[in-house]
C-alpha positions in Angstrom: 27.1 -2.4 62.9 24.4 -3.4 60.6 23.6 0.4 60.3 27.1 0.9 59.5 27.1 -1.8 57.1 24.1 -0.5 55.1 25.6 3.4 55.2 29.1 2.0 53.6 27.2 -0.2 50.8 24.7 2.5 50.1 27.6 5.0 49.2 29.2 2.1 47.3 26.1 2.5 45.0 26.0 6.0 45.0 29.6 6.3 43.7 29.0 3.5 41.3 25.7 5.7 39.7 27.6 8.9 40.2 30.6 7.1 38.1 28.1 5.6 35.4 26.8 9.0 34.8 29.6 11.1 34.6 31.4 8.6 32.3 28.7 8.8 29.9 29.5 12.8 29.4 31.8 12.5 26.5 33.7 15.3 24.9 36.8 18.1 25.0 35.3 20.2 23.0 35.2 23.5 24.3 31.5 24.4 24.2 30.8 21.3 25.7 33.6 21.8 28.9 32.6 24.7 29.2 29.2 23.2 30.0 30.6 20.9 32.1 32.3 23.2 34.1 29.0 24.4 35.3 27.5 21.4 36.8 29.0 21.0 40.4 28.3 24.6 40.8 25.0 23.7 40.1 24.9 20.5 42.2 25.6 22.4 45.5 23.1 24.8 44.8 19.3 23.7 45.6 17.6 26.4 43.3 15.7 25.2 40.3 17.4 24.8 36.9 16.1 24.8 33.5 18.7 23.0 30.9 18.5 24.4 27.0 19.7 22.0 24.8 18.1 20.9 20.8 17.2 17.2 21.5 19.0 14.4 21.4 21.7 16.6 23.7 22.0 14.7 26.4 19.9 16.9 28.5 18.0 14.3 31.0 22.0 13.3 31.5 23.0 16.0 32.7 19.8 16.4 35.0 20.9 13.2 36.1 24.5 14.1 36.8 23.4 17.4 38.9 21.3 14.9 41.5 24.0 12.6 41.9 26.7 15.2 42.1 24.3 16.7 45.5 23.4 16.0 48.5 20.2 14.7 47.1 22.0 11.8 45.4 21.1 9.2 48.1 17.0 9.8 47.4 14.9 9.1 44.0 15.6 11.1 40.9 12.0 11.0 39.2 11.9 12.0 35.4 9.0 12.7 33.4 8.0 13.6 29.9 5.7 16.7 30.1 4.2 16.0 26.0 3.2 12.6 27.7 0.6 14.4 30.7 -3.2 15.1 29.3 -4.9 17.7 31.1 -7.5 14.7 32.7 -4.7 13.1 34.3 -2.1 15.6 35.0 -3.2 16.3 38.8 -3.1 12.5 39.6 0.2 12.4 37.7 2.1 15.3 39.9 0.2 15.1 43.0 -1.4 11.0 43.0 -4.7 10.4 44.8 -6.3 9.1 47.8 -8.4 6.3 48.2 -12.5 7.0 46.6 -11.0 10.2 45.2 -13.3 9.4 42.3 -14.8 6.0 40.8 -12.1 4.1 40.0 -9.8 5.2 43.0 -9.8 2.1 44.8 -6.6 2.5 46.7 -4.2 5.8 47.3 -1.6 6.6 45.0 1.4 8.7 44.9 1.9 10.9 43.2 5.1 12.4 41.2 5.7 14.7 43.6 5.9 12.2 46.6 7.6 9.8 44.5 10.4 12.3 44.7 10.2 13.4 47.6 14.4 14.7 48.8 15.5 14.0 45.4 15.2 15.8 42.0 12.1 15.2 40.3 12.8 16.2 36.4 10.5 17.8 34.2 11.4 17.2 30.1 9.9 19.2 27.2 8.5 21.3 30.0 7.2 23.9 27.0 4.8 21.0 26.3 2.8 21.9 29.0 -0.5 22.9 28.7 -1.9 26.1 30.7 -3.6 23.8 33.4 -0.4 22.0 34.3 1.5 25.4 34.0 -0.5 27.1 36.6 -0.4 23.5 38.5 3.4 23.4 38.6 3.7 27.4 39.2 1.5 26.8 42.5 3.9 24.3 43.7 7.1 25.7 42.7 5.7 29.1 44.6 4.2 27.6 47.6 6.2 24.3 48.0 2.9 23.0 49.1 0.8 20.4 46.7 -2.9 18.7 47.7 -3.5 14.9 46.6 -6.9 14.6 44.8 -9.9 13.5 47.6 -7.4 14.9 50.6 -8.7 17.9 52.5 -5.2 18.9 54.0 -2.3 19.9 51.8 1.5 18.6 52.2 4.6 20.1 52.1 7.5 19.0 49.0 10.8 18.6 49.2 11.9 18.2 45.8 14.3 19.9 43.5 13.6 20.7 40.4 15.5 20.8 37.1 13.3 21.3 33.3 14.6 20.6 30.3 13.4 22.4 27.2 14.7 22.2 23.3 12.1 25.1 22.2 13.3 29.3 23.2 10.4 29.8 26.0 10.7 33.4 25.9 9.9 33.2 22.4 7.1 31.2 23.4 6.2 33.6 26.2 5.8 36.2 23.7 3.2 34.0 21.6 1.1 34.0 24.5 2.0 29.8 24.7 3.7 29.7 28.1 3.5 32.0 31.1 6.4 34.1 31.6 5.7 33.7 35.9 6.5 29.7 35.1 9.4 30.8 33.0 11.0 32.8 35.6 10.3 30.2 38.4 12.3 27.9 36.1 15.0 30.0 35.4 17.0 30.6 38.9 19.9 28.3 37.1 20.1 27.6 34.0 22.5 25.7 31.6 22.9 25.8 27.8 24.1 22.1 26.2 25.8 22.4 22.4 24.5 20.9 19.6 27.1 18.0 18.1 27.4 20.2 15.0 29.0 22.8 17.2 31.3 20.5 18.9 32.8 18.0 16.0 36.0 17.3 17.2 34.2 15.4 19.9 32.4 13.2 17.4 35.7 10.7 16.9 35.4 10.0 20.4 31.5 9.5 20.9 31.6 7.3 17.6 34.6 4.7 19.5 32.3 5.0 22.8 28.9 4.0 20.6 30.9 1.3 18.7 32.2 -0.4 22.2 29.4 0.5 23.4 27.1 -1.7 21.0 29.9 -4.2 20.1 28.1 -7.3 19.0 29.7 -9.9 21.3 30.0 -12.7 19.0 32.0 -10.3 16.5 35.3 -8.7 16.5 35.1 -4.7 17.2 34.5 -3.0 14.1 36.5 -0.5 12.9 35.4 2.6 10.7 36.2 3.2 7.4 38.0 6.5 6.5 34.7 7.4 3.9 33.0 6.3 7.2 34.9 8.3 9.6 34.8 11.2 7.0 30.9 11.0 6.6 30.0 11.5 10.3 32.3 14.4 10.0 30.5 15.8 7.6 27.0 15.1 8.6 24.8 18.2 10.5 23.4 15.8 13.2 19.5 17.5 13.5 19.2 14.7 16.2 22.5 15.3 18.1 24.5 12.5 20.0 20.8 10.4 20.3 21.1 10.2 16.6 24.6 9.5 15.8 24.6 6.6 18.5 21.7 5.2 16.8 23.6 5.7 13.3 26.0 3.5 14.9 23.6 0.9 15.8 22.6 0.0 12.6 26.3 0.0 11.2 27.0 -2.0 13.4 24.2 -4.3 12.7 25.2 -3.8 8.6 28.8 -4.2 8.8 30.9 -6.8 7.2 34.5 -8.2 7.7 34.8 -5.7 10.6 34.4 -2.4 9.0 31.9 0.0 9.1 31.7 2.0 5.6 29.5 4.9 4.9 26.9 3.1 3.3 26.1 1.6 6.6 25.2 4.3 8.4 22.3 5.4 6.4 22.7 9.2 6.0 21.2 11.3 3.9 23.1 14.2 3.3 25.9 16.3 4.8 26.5 19.6 5.7 30.2 20.2 5.3 29.2 21.4 1.2 31.6 23.0 -0.5 30.9 27.4 -0.3 29.5 27.6 -4.2 27.1 24.8 -2.9 26.1 27.1 0.6 25.7 30.1 -1.8 23.2 28.3 -3.9 21.3 27.7 -1.1 21.5 30.6 0.4 18.2 31.7 -0.1 16.5 29.0 1.8 18.8 29.7 5.1 18.7 32.4 7.9 21.4 34.7 7.7 23.3 33.6 10.6 22.9 29.8 9.3 24.0 30.5 6.1 26.9 32.6 7.5 28.0 29.6 9.7 27.6 27.1 6.9 30.0 28.7 4.7 32.5 29.6 7.1 32.4 26.0 7.7 33.1 25.0 4.0 35.7 27.6 4.2 37.6 26.6 6.9 37.1 22.7 5.2 38.0 23.3 1.9 41.1 25.9 2.4 42.8 23.1 5.0 42.3 20.1 3.0 44.2 22.3 0.3 46.5 23.8 2.6 47.6 19.8 4.1 47.8 18.7 0.8 49.9 21.4 -0.6 52.5 21.0 2.4 52.3 17.4 2.4 50.6 17.1 6.3 53.5 18.9 7.4 51.6 21.1 10.4 54.7 23.4 11.2 55.1 23.9 7.5 51.4 24.5 6.5 50.9 26.7 9.9 54.1 29.2 8.4 52.1 29.2 4.9 49.1 30.2 6.4 50.6 32.9 8.7 49.3 31.4 12.0 50.8 29.8 14.5 50.9 25.8 14.9 48.7 25.6 17.9 45.9 27.2 16.7 46.1 25.4 13.4 45.9 22.4 15.2 42.9 23.3 16.8 41.1 23.9 13.4 42.5 20.8 12.1 40.8 19.2 14.9 37.9 21.1 14.9 37.3 19.9 11.2 38.5 16.0 12.3 41.5 16.5 9.4 44.3 14.2 10.4 47.3 15.4 9.0 49.1 11.7 9.0 46.6 11.2 5.8 48.2 13.8 3.6 51.8 12.0 4.7 50.8 8.7 3.8 49.7 10.3 0.2 53.4 11.4 -0.3 
């Protein structure tokens, strides 16, 4: 009976943790849903996964989701930032040590591999590993064995490896800064997370989530002014979802009378410029970035004028634009343009 109760309790805890992680994966944009659609397939495998995405896109959150959807969910999820591992402590951090292994080793210490036994070891910013660190990790991935410092015997490791990076590892390989053989070991399965600027229609959803999450308890939950909502949609968010959350936390502390204004967000610039402004700056942009910005600016300017002329009537606007109403609706959602705003102005 005690064992049955313990198992049931453990299962309840696992379901709760799984739900907590999945509930944080917020979005309805096609690129985001495409990435999420791969989670169950990745979780079913035990192969190493490489998660690629800009800073702040949620790579660790996705790694946790893969872990809690897998058969290893009942065992530890251990995360390490590889940028914080100096060469002098690298082997000790990864492999641990035996008592007496060196001068200050007064007791046996488990390394990250032992801590993550039967679970998942998440290697964030894996591109930051030094040549020494890359060699040590490659050995473990190849042999699935390691030797603690001061030990005379090797130990087998049963760990699922998930790595993450915000840089082009193939580019680092070409530069000689990252081992090709390690990249191939890490990139057995992979998942690419979209930048927030590529899923702008999710910004209102995320904003509401963060406002609810961080609203000050002593005050009513504030709302976003029209200007603030527009600023959120216009900003390029180089720090992605994490930067959006931080901006809203700041705004919640500055908001007065239950309204978050644009000035509370502390956003320095916007990315949805006019086509002429983008064209003026084209010399400072790559061809791909210049094209992306011009298309965004053109679409937004065109849609704004179209909705103003049709007084927010999406059906009429679709006829004028010689497109389907559903296609126009998707474009309006992409740019955060609300037809009702134009109808009120009539």
